[in-house]
C-alpha positions as CSV (number, residue, x, y, z in Angstrom):
1,M,110.6,110.5,112.4
2,T,107.1,111.0,111.1
3,S,105.2,107.8,110.5
4,A,103.8,107.1,107.0
5,L,101.7,104.6,105.0
6,L,103.7,102.9,102.3
7,S,101.6,101.6,99.5
8,L,102.1,97.9,98.9
9,S,100.6,98.1,95.4
10,A,103.5,100.4,94.4
11,L,106.0,97.9,95.8
12,L,104.9,94.5,94.4
13,T,107.2,94.9,91.3
14,A,110.2,95.5,93.6
15,S,109.3,92.5,95.7
16,A,109.2,90.3,92.6
17,L,112.9,91.1,92.0
18,A,113.8,89.5,95.4
19,A,114.5,85.8,95.6
20,P,111.4,83.9,96.7
21,A,111.4,82.2,100.1
22,A,111.6,78.5,100.2
23,G,108.2,76.9,100.0
24,A,106.4,80.1,98.9
25,A,103.2,79.6,97.0
26,P,103.5,80.1,93.2
27,H,101.9,83.2,91.7
28,N,99.9,81.2,89.1
29,D,98.0,79.3,91.8
30,R,94.6,80.6,90.7
31,P,91.7,78.3,91.6
32,A,88.5,78.1,89.5
33,G,86.3,81.2,89.9
34,V,89.2,83.6,90.2
35,P,89.3,86.0,87.2
36,A,92.2,86.2,84.9
37,G,94.8,88.8,85.9
38,W,94.4,88.1,89.6
39,E,97.3,86.1,91.2
40,R,97.7,84.9,94.7
41,V,100.1,86.8,97.0
42,A,102.1,84.5,99.3
43,G,103.6,85.4,102.6
44,A,107.1,85.8,101.1
45,D,105.9,88.7,99.0
46,L,104.9,90.7,102.1
47,T,108.2,90.1,103.8
48,H,110.1,91.2,100.7
49,I,108.0,94.3,100.4
50,T,108.8,95.5,103.9
51,G,111.2,98.3,103.9
52,A,111.0,99.1,100.2
53,S,110.1,102.5,98.9
54,G,106.8,103.7,97.3
55,R,103.9,106.1,97.8
56,Q,103.6,107.5,101.3
57,Q,100.9,109.1,103.4
58,P,101.2,110.5,107.0
59,L,99.8,108.5,109.9
60,S,97.6,111.1,111.5
61,G,98.3,112.2,115.1
62,S,101.5,110.3,115.7
63,G,105.1,111.4,115.7
64,G,106.5,107.9,115.4
65,S,105.6,104.4,114.5
66,A,102.6,103.6,116.7
67,Y,102.7,99.8,116.5
68,A,105.3,97.1,116.5
69,P,105.0,94.7,113.6
70,A,102.9,91.7,114.4
71,D,104.9,89.6,111.9
72,E,107.4,90.2,109.1
73,S,104.9,92.2,107.0
74,G,104.1,94.7,109.7
75,P,100.8,96.3,110.3
76,L,98.7,97.1,107.2
77,A,95.9,99.5,106.3
78,I,93.1,98.5,103.9
79,K,91.8,101.2,101.6
80,S,88.7,100.7,99.5
81,M,88.9,101.7,95.9
82,R,85.1,102.2,95.8
83,N,85.0,105.2,98.2
84,G,88.7,105.9,98.8
85,K,88.5,105.4,102.5
86,F,90.4,103.2,104.9
87,T,88.9,100.2,106.7
88,A,88.2,100.6,110.5
89,T,87.2,98.1,113.2
90,E,84.0,99.3,114.9
91,V,85.0,98.1,118.4
92,N,82.3,100.4,120.0
93,Y,79.4,98.9,118.1
94,A,76.8,97.0,120.1
95,A,76.3,93.3,119.7
96,P,76.0,91.5,117.3
97,N,77.9,94.0,115.2
98,T,80.8,94.6,117.6
99,G,84.0,94.6,115.6
100,V,82.5,95.0,112.2
101,L,84.9,96.2,109.5
102,R,83.9,99.4,107.6
103,A,85.7,101.5,105.0
104,R,84.9,104.8,106.6
105,S,88.1,106.6,107.6
106,T,89.7,109.3,105.6
107,A,93.1,108.7,107.2
108,V,94.8,106.1,109.3
109,T,94.6,107.5,112.8
110,G,95.8,104.5,114.8
111,A,94.8,101.0,115.8
112,W,91.2,101.3,114.4
113,E,92.6,101.2,110.9
114,S,95.6,98.8,111.5
115,F,95.7,95.1,110.7
116,A,98.2,92.3,110.8
117,F,98.2,89.8,107.9
118,E,99.5,86.6,109.4
119,W,100.6,84.0,106.8
120,D,100.0,80.2,107.4
121,E,102.5,78.2,105.4
122,A,100.6,75.0,105.9
123,D,97.4,76.0,104.2
124,Q,98.8,79.0,102.2
125,T,96.3,81.5,103.6
126,Y,96.2,84.6,105.7
127,A,94.5,85.4,109.0
128,I,93.7,89.1,109.4
129,K,94.0,90.4,113.0
130,S,92.7,93.8,113.9
131,L,95.1,95.8,116.1
132,A,92.1,97.7,117.5
133,N,91.0,94.8,119.7
134,N,93.6,92.1,118.9
135,R,90.9,89.8,117.4
136,Y,90.9,87.9,114.2
137,V,88.6,88.9,111.4
138,A,85.8,86.3,110.8
139,V,83.2,85.9,108.0
140,E,79.8,85.8,109.6
141,K,78.3,83.2,107.3
142,N,75.4,82.5,109.7
143,F,74.2,86.1,109.9
144,T,71.1,86.8,107.9
145,G,69.9,89.6,105.5
146,Q,72.3,92.4,104.6
147,A,74.6,91.4,107.4
148,Q,75.3,87.9,106.0
149,N,79.0,87.3,105.4
150,T,80.0,90.5,107.2
151,L,83.6,90.7,108.2
152,R,84.0,91.1,112.0
153,A,87.1,91.2,114.2
154,R,85.8,89.0,117.0
155,S,87.8,85.7,117.2
156,A,90.5,84.9,119.7
157,T,92.0,82.3,117.4
158,A,92.1,81.8,113.6
159,G,90.1,78.8,112.2
160,G,88.1,78.2,109.0
161,W,86.0,81.3,109.5
162,E,89.1,83.5,109.7
163,R,91.1,82.4,106.6
164,F,91.6,84.5,103.5
165,E,93.5,84.5,100.2
166,V,95.1,87.7,99.0
167,Y,95.2,88.4,95.2
168,H,97.0,91.0,93.3
169,N,96.3,92.4,89.8
170,E,99.5,93.7,88.3
171,D,97.8,95.8,85.6
172,L,95.5,97.5,88.1
173,N,98.1,97.5,90.9
174,L,95.3,96.6,93.3
175,Y,94.4,93.8,95.7
176,A,91.4,91.6,96.4
177,L,90.5,89.4,99.4
178,R,88.8,86.1,99.2
179,S,87.3,84.1,102.0
180,T,88.1,80.4,102.1
181,L,85.0,79.8,104.2
182,N,82.6,80.5,101.3
183,N,85.0,81.1,98.4
184,L,83.7,84.6,97.8
185,F,85.5,87.9,97.4
186,V,85.2,90.7,99.9
187,A,83.1,93.7,98.7
188,M,82.6,97.1,100.3
189,E,78.9,97.9,100.6
190,N,78.9,101.5,99.4
191,S,75.1,101.6,98.9
192,Y,74.2,100.5,102.4
193,T,72.7,103.0,104.8
194,G,72.9,103.3,108.5
195,S,75.4,101.7,110.8
196,L,76.5,99.1,108.2
197,Q,77.2,101.6,105.4
198,Y,80.6,100.8,103.9
199,T,80.8,97.5,105.7
200,L,83.0,94.7,104.2
201,R,81.3,91.5,103.2
202,A,82.5,88.3,101.6
203,R,79.7,88.0,99.0
204,S,81.1,88.4,95.4
205,A,81.7,85.5,93.1
206,D,84.0,87.6,91.0
207,V,86.0,90.9,91.1
208,T,83.6,93.0,89.1
209,G,85.0,96.4,89.8
210,S,85.9,98.8,92.6
211,W,83.5,97.2,95.0
212,E,86.0,94.3,95.4
213,Q,89.2,96.2,94.8
214,F,91.5,97.4,97.6
215,D,94.9,99.0,98.1
216,L,97.1,97.8,101.0
217,Y,99.4,100.1,102.8
218,N,102.3,99.2,105.0
219,I,102.4,101.3,108.2
220,V,106.1,102.3,108.7
221,G,107.9,104.6,111.1
């Protein structure tokens, strides 16, 4: 069977019809600073979404499902609404930018663009693991200049630097990611040049537009 990408944004309505899992976070749990219209997505939503129908896009260069699900949600792809490209992990970049996340792929070709969203019931947040190097995505708060708060897949375990909240906007049918380390939304740096062009950074106090808006795709076989 040909593998495909299944848009999660097209499926959230279907997931809402399913019974919520015990202990799931309420959808109206919106802290100060989060704009109206954006509601948190709990881990139960991703498990309900898995296997539902929606928009599909072929997984390039694979005749079957290339990766086993890391958790109930399965591997996901992150597409920037600013430039219409999928996020990749730059595992071949030299230090200190090894593993930086950039929205630069026109298609999902494999592990480079594949991520596992792992839900932590205790603190109601996600850790994002890159399947390109099996490292968790951290926010580089101590980096300076244009690289400050860059997202990098470089951690063997998930701590405070690696925790995120996922928000969904029902009207837009899009998603936003918010770092709990600095309480800022992830933006795609479309105007950057050089090796950090299209890099993802947790630097926005609000969701101002397509810079902070993403679509999530479930990679299915």
